[in-house]
Phi, psi and omega in degrees: 000147181293148174069007178285140175271158178303138180289138177257163178298134183258140176251132182251144180234148175299142176237092183230125178256132180240150175247134178288128182292342182261306186259351178068021171286130177260129181207161179285151177281335183207142179212159174286167178287151176304325181297321179289323183283322190239005178302317171223121194246145183259355182265122175241114189297333184293347180283346180263117178296323180298314181291324179298319177294320178301316180296316181296317179295319180296315181298320178296315181298311186288325177300318180288313185293322184262357181063039182289142180211198184292347178262002181264171175220127174253124177245130176245131177265134189061058189280356175053228186270015176082013183303315181285314184297329176301325181295326176285320177303321180296342178259010176080018182259126178297147184221162172211131176254151172235116187220125183281334183278111187298322182292324179284319177300323179298323178296322177293316181297325178295334177277355182091017178264111180299128188220127172274131179266102185191154168277123185291139181198179173303318180298317178298315181299318180294321179296315180291318179297326177296338176269004179091010179282122175222126186270124170286326172228122179247119188248136175219095183259124174054043176229336185301325181282350186268342192267129183299320180255083187293328180290321176297319180299313180293321177298323176295322178298320180298319180297321186276345185280131175298159186305319180253021184282171181233138173254137166234134181231129175249138177206148175301135185274124179306323180301312181291323178304315184280322179299319186261011175059042184270053184295339181288350175277003173270110178206173195292338175292330181265101180282325183242153177232113204250136168258163177296323181302316181292315181296321178299320180292318180294317179295318180299320178296334179267009177081024180239146181244124175283124187253339187199150179225135173243137176266126186244160178270348185298146178054038177081002180128104184236168171247142168246112180256141177254138181217155176221172177300131182296327183292346177277357178050056182290155176290144180251124183287155180298338182299330180295311179297322182297316180291321177300321179295320180295326177293321179294316182298321180290331177103029179295345178270357183252128181295332180299329180298323181285326176294319178297324180297319178299322179294321179293324176303312184294326178292320177298319177303313181298318182294319181293319178295321177300315181298313184291321177294319178296319179297319180296315180296328181276004179077017180274150179255134181237127174240158176258161169237125177098153176224054179284167178301325181297333178294324179298317177296309184301309187290322178288319178298322182271002179059045181257127178234193186291348175290328181259328179232099194290336179193167166223162181234156180207142181286341183282112182296341179290343179260336182296143181088358176252179174248156166296124184307135175081356187239337187062024173275117184287147177254118184242173174292147182303340178298341179297334179296313179294325181289319185270335179050062180291156177284328180227145172240115180275116183278105183280318170274074187300340178290347178252030185308310184296317180297317184288318180294330176288318180296323185252027182303336182295343181295339180291340180295334176249017177087011179291151180228154178266147179232136174253135182276335183221161358291339170225151179296124183215138175264123183285140180291000000 
């Protein structure tokens, strides 16, 4: 394939998620070190139009609700390429990012977003606080599940938070993951799979009180939790109790629920393989769209290689020229879709379905169709 780099030796790790019988925290049995995962990172949030809109809407909401202005400070942990913080800068609000991946942090700094290159921890928080950094709004989006020492991370947030400050944390909701059969979101970057009940317990141990919860559509269904210093005795909104009740009703406290989830995973695998084998026998060509981490889980779990999925494409040039790990499926520029004219396009980042079907609407001109792998294999009309 064009632009492919020489293949390097691949290292495989077990991918096993366990649930604690006592506290119901779901976590991996084994993971790579943060330095190996995030020392140089291939995900740049600004390439997703959906996420960019999400960031802009969030900045507008929080600026208004908290009365943020030129005398405030917004700090984002795992700030990536500065996509979100730029939205606050555009509103005249000072910002600071903390990002461990040097290559991604450099992209933020080039945009004029001040960024500390570090893995956030209690030690980092103390260092920043010693310089007088106190966050009126402290943001941590899609990072809480990534950190090996989650309690240390939360303790650091408390140190960095201004006395009357607000924390917002977004994370994929374990409830939605299981309801919608999103097993492909289990991968080595995500050490933990979080329910509100578990997060509330971790925050309370760190001296923080969750005051409000918003249910979001991002990443297949996420929670945005708001928190403040517990000693300030903040009021707790009814939304917290409502989400906790929904977790109980679904059965997140019952081990049988997790066993049933495993059975549904295996059934999805069989259906996806049936579809791809049938397409192959009928002489149909199938290409993928996207190379997210979830694709690595899905394709390896289902034993799908380049014989069944001849290629995938991604807008991120940092991924082009590589393969999906473990599959030898090449990642190409999106122009390959028009060049190859596949009969089906398998949407691997299914959470961006609307964005992708709009971008590739032209495949319908040659009779091409979109396919979603989860929660059930489906061909879009």
